[in-house]
C-alpha positions in Angstrom: 18.0 8.7 7.1 17.8 11.7 5.0 16.3 11.5 1.8 16.2 12.9 -1.9 13.0 12.1 -3.5 10.8 11.1 0.0 9.9 13.3 2.8 9.6 10.7 6.0 8.1 11.7 9.2 6.7 10.3 12.2 4.0 11.7 13.6 2.7 10.1 16.6 3.6 6.6 15.7 2.2 7.0 11.9 4.4 6.9 9.4 4.2 9.4 6.8 6.1 9.1 3.5 5.6 11.5 0.9 7.2 11.0 -2.6 8.7 14.5 -3.7 9.5 14.8 -7.1 6.3 17.4 -7.6 8.0 19.2 -10.4 8.2 15.5 -12.3 4.6 14.5 -11.0 6.4 12.2 -8.4 7.0 9.8 -11.0 9.2 6.8 -9.8 12.5 6.9 -11.2 15.6 4.7 -9.4 16.7 6.9 -7.5 13.1 7.2 -5.5 12.4 3.3 -5.6 15.9 2.5 -3.6 14.8 5.8 -0.9 11.4 3.7 -0.8 12.8 0.6 -0.1 15.0 1.7 2.3 12.3 3.7 4.3 9.9 0.5 4.5 13.3 -1.3 5.4 13.6 1.3 8.6 9.9 1.1 9.0 9.8 -2.0 9.7 12.5 -2.4 12.2 11.5 0.8 13.9 9.6 -0.3 17.0 8.5 3.6 17.1 6.5 2.9 13.8 2.8 1.8 14.1 1.9 2.2 10.7 2.9 3.8 7.6 1.2 6.2 5.2 2.4 6.8 1.6 1.6 9.6 -0.7 2.9 12.2 -3.2 3.6 15.7 -2.6 1.7 18.4 -4.0 -2.5 18.1 -5.0 -1.6 16.7 -8.0 -0.2 13.7 -8.3 -0.2 10.7 -5.6 2.7 9.0 -7.9 1.9 10.0 -11.7 3.9 6.9 -13.3 7.5 5.6 -13.9 9.8 7.8 -15.2 9.4 7.2 -19.1 12.7 8.6 -20.1 14.7 5.9 -17.8 12.3 3.3 -19.7 12.9 4.4 -22.9 16.8 3.5 -22.1 16.1 -0.1 -21.3 17.2 -3.3 -22.7 15.6 -6.3 -22.3 17.2 -7.9 -19.8 17.7 -4.4 -18.2 13.6 -4.0 -18.4 13.6 -7.3 -16.6 15.5 -7.3 -13.9 13.9 -3.4 -13.8 10.4 -5.4 -13.1 11.8 -7.2 -10.6 13.5 -4.9 -8.0 10.4 -3.1 -8.4 8.1 -6.3 -7.4 10.4 -6.5 -4.8 10.4 -3.4 -3.4 6.3 -3.8 -3.7 6.5 -6.5 -1.8 8.6 -5.1 1.0 5.7 -3.1 1.2 2.9 -5.4 1.1 3.9 -7.9 3.7 4.8 -5.6 6.1 3.2 -6.4 8.6 2.4 -2.9 10.2 -1.0 -1.3 8.5 0.2 0.5 5.1 -1.9 3.2 3.3 -1.7 4.5 0.3 -3.3 8.4 0.4 -3.8 8.9 -2.8 -4.0 12.5 -4.1 -4.2 12.9 -7.6 -3.0 10.7 -10.1 -2.2 7.2 -9.5 -1.2 5.7 -12.7 1.1 2.7 -14.1 3.7 2.2 -11.1 1.8 4.6 -9.5 -1.1 2.8 -9.4 1.3 -0.2 -8.6 2.1 1.1 -5.6 -1.4 1.8 -4.4 -2.1 -1.2 -4.9 0.8 -2.8 -3.1 -0.9 -1.5 0.0 -3.0 -2.7 2.5 -5.7 0.1 2.3 -6.3 2.7 -0.6 -7.8 6.2 0.3 -8.1 8.7 -2.4 -9.2 12.7 -2.5 -12.1 12.9 -4.8 -10.0 14.1 -7.5 -7.8 11.1 -7.4 -7.4 9.3 -11.2 -6.0 5.7 -10.9 -5.2 3.6 -14.1 -2.5 1.4 -15.7 -1.8 2.8 -19.2 1.3 0.9 -19.8 0.0 -0.6 -22.7 0.2 3.1 -24.5 4.1 2.4 -24.6 4.0 -0.8 -26.0 4.7 -2.4 -22.2 2.5 -4.1 -19.4 2.8 -3.0 -15.8 6.0 -4.3 -14.2 5.8 -4.2 -10.6 3.1 -6.7 -10.3 -0.1 -4.9 -11.6 -1.1 -7.3 -14.0 -1.4 -9.7 -10.7 -2.7 -7.2 -8.2 -5.1 -5.7 -10.1 -7.2 -8.6 -10.4 -7.2 -9.9 -6.8 -8.9 -6.8 -6.2 -11.2 -5.9 -8.8 -11.9 -9.3 -10.7 -10.8 -10.6 -13.6 -12.7 -9.3 -16.2 -13.1 -5.7 -15.2 -8.8 -5.9 -14.7 -8.4 -7.1 -17.9 -10.6 -4.2 -19.6 -8.9 -1.7 -17.8 -5.2 -2.9 -19.0 -6.1 -3.8 -22.0 -7.7 -0.2 -22.3 -5.0 2.1 -20.4 -7.9 4.2 -19.6 -8.2 6.4 -16.5 -10.7 5.5 -13.7 -12.0 8.1 -11.3 -12.3 7.6 -7.8 -15.8 6.9 -7.9 -15.4 4.0 -9.6 -12.2 3.1 -8.4 -14.1 3.1 -5.3 -17.3 1.5 -6.6 -15.4 -1.0 -7.6 -12.7 -2.5 -5.4 -9.6 -0.3 -6.0 -10.0 2.3 -3.3 -11.7 1.9 0.3 -12.8 5.5 0.9 -13.0 8.4 -1.1 -13.1 11.9 0.5 -12.4 15.6 0.1 -9.1 16.3 -0.5 -9.1 19.0 2.2 -10.0 15.8 4.4 -7.9 13.3 3.3 -4.9 13.6 6.0 -7.2 13.3 8.6 -9.6 10.5 7.1 -6.2 8.9 7.1 -5.5 9.2 10.8 -8.8 8.6 11.6 -8.8 4.9 10.0 -5.7 4.5 11.5 -5.9 5.5 14.9 -9.3 2.9 15.1 -6.9 -0.1 13.5 -4.0 1.0 16.2 -6.3 0.7 19.0 -6.8 -2.8 18.2 -4.6 -5.4 19.1 -0.6 -4.8 17.1 0.0 -8.4 17.3 -3.5 -9.6 15.9 -3.7 -7.2 13.3 -0.1 -8.2 12.3 -1.7 -11.2 11.6 -4.3 -10.5 10.0 -2.2 -9.1 6.9 -0.1 -12.2 7.2 -3.0 -14.2 7.0 -4.9 -12.3 4.1 -2.1 -12.3 2.0 -0.2 -15.3 2.3 -3.7 -17.4 2.5 -4.4 -15.6 -1.4 -2.0 -17.6 -2.4 -2.9 -20.6 -1.5 -5.6 -23.7 -0.8 -8.6 -22.5 1.1 -7.7 -25.9 3.3 -3.9 -25.0 3.4 -5.1 -21.0 3.8 -7.4 -22.1 6.9 -5.0 -23.5 9.0 -2.2 -20.9 8.2 -5.6 -19.6 9.7 -5.6 -21.2 13.3 -1.9 -21.7 13.2 -1.8 -17.9 13.4 -4.8 -17.9 15.8 -3.0 -20.4 18.2 -0.1 -18.0 18.2 -2.4 -15.5 19.4 -4.0 -17.0 22.0 -0.7 -17.3 23.8 0.2 -13.7 23.8 -0.4 -11.3 26.8 -2.0 -9.0 24.2 -4.8 -11.9 23.5 -5.2 -11.5 27.5 -5.2 -8.1 27.6 -8.0 -8.1 25.5 -10.1 -10.4 26.8 -9.6 -9.4 30.1 -11.2 -6.0 28.9 -13.8 -7.5 26.7 -14.6 -9.1 30.5 -13.4 -6.1 33.1 -16.3 -3.5 30.5 -12.8 -1.3 29.7 -10.8 -0.4 27.4 -8.3 -2.1 27.0 -4.5 -1.3 26.7 -2.1 -3.3 24.3 0.6 -1.0 24.5 1.6 -0.5 28.1 
């Protein structure tokens, strides 16, 4: 499918999804969100897609928030629906059992920060800037920013960032756990690709089960989450991929999970 606001390219099994509105600093309007939802749904169903990278066009912005002109026209009912729709799209990203990496190449503010947090891993260029400045507009984050941020950086730190609406540098983001890795801007694509190639060398069923266990386990009691882990461990033990992985280890050879 062709998109108006996205560039979507499959490079050796890694699907690069680029928000392509550089004149608007890649702000998320309704059309872009619908296209993003479609692209992620297609990636989930496409066996040739092994991992997804979400990024923004240009060097200034990953996604610099929502389209403020659209927000300004919303009433309370429309605003709630707007929030729920965006949350559903970002939940689809988080639930994808293929690795999803945010390549953060500039401003990741508001909805952009929430989009990055919905991805499983965040790799940031040194010029990246994160933030949830919605309070400056008289609003709160609407795409689960109040929920994902404290899960990543802790309650007190998240509240300080949310209540002040201040920007967070790439260096601070890495220090507090909002970003996994920070690299020079010119090395962003290479860093993301190297990381994903390492992940994709592992058993794909096991990688998907890790994502599933973490996503669901965080919303369960510790005991229930451990039972989920045991169930997924058992499913993995019944797979051909486990047989290949353990046999390769014993035979001192590299496992081939995809032949």
